[in-house]
N, C-alpha and C positions, 0 to 999 in steps of 0.2 A: 845772787849772793850764796856762796857754795858752803855749805857747812862742813867743819872739819871734827873728824870722831876723834872724842879726847881719850879713848881706851885703847889699846894695845892691838884691836880688832880692827883693822881698815874696811872692812866693809859694815861695820856699825851693827851687826847683827848678835844679838845675845848669845852667849858661849856659856855651856854648863862647865865648869871647872873648880878645881880643888880651892877653897878660898884660904888665902895666908892666915885668917882668923880664926886657927884651928884647936880643936882640943884634943879629936882623935881622927887625925888623918885630912881633916878641913873638909868633909865630905859635906855635912851639917851646914857649915858656913857658907860651902859654894852654891848647894841648893838654894837656902835662903838669899844669898845675891842673885841668883836667878830669876826669882820668884816676888823678889825684893820686899821679903820680911824679915825682921829679926831674926838673927840667928839662934837665939835662945830659947824664940819659939818652937823654931824646925828640932832642936834639941829636945826640948821638954815633951813635943809631939812624940820622937824619935822614942825616948825614955816610957812612957805610955804606951806606946804601941808593943812594945818589949812585953806585957803583961798580956798581950792576945796571941793566940798560935798563930805561926805563920813564919813565913822565912824571914824575918827581916833583918837578922843580924848578916844572913848569906846575901840579901841585898845593898845591906852597907858596905860586906868587902868587896862587891864586884864592882859598886860603885867608887869603892877606892882605889881600884885595878885600874879601872876605864878612865876615869875622869883624869885629864891632865892637870899640871900645877899650873896655877895663875901667875907664872913667870913665863912658861914654854907657849 
């Protein structure tokens, strides 16, 4: 018996796409969906990471530009 993928991805592989559950761009929701965790947890971790030195905002902006929408 062959299983038919239920997602829009015919190969059945996971894709990193921006989520429709979005606050700012859908990046955190997309990352959460990819790893199978709660989007609120990803948002909290990102907010906590803003307190540390590093390119967090730049990484978020790059992901926002590079990740396709979930409908695409």
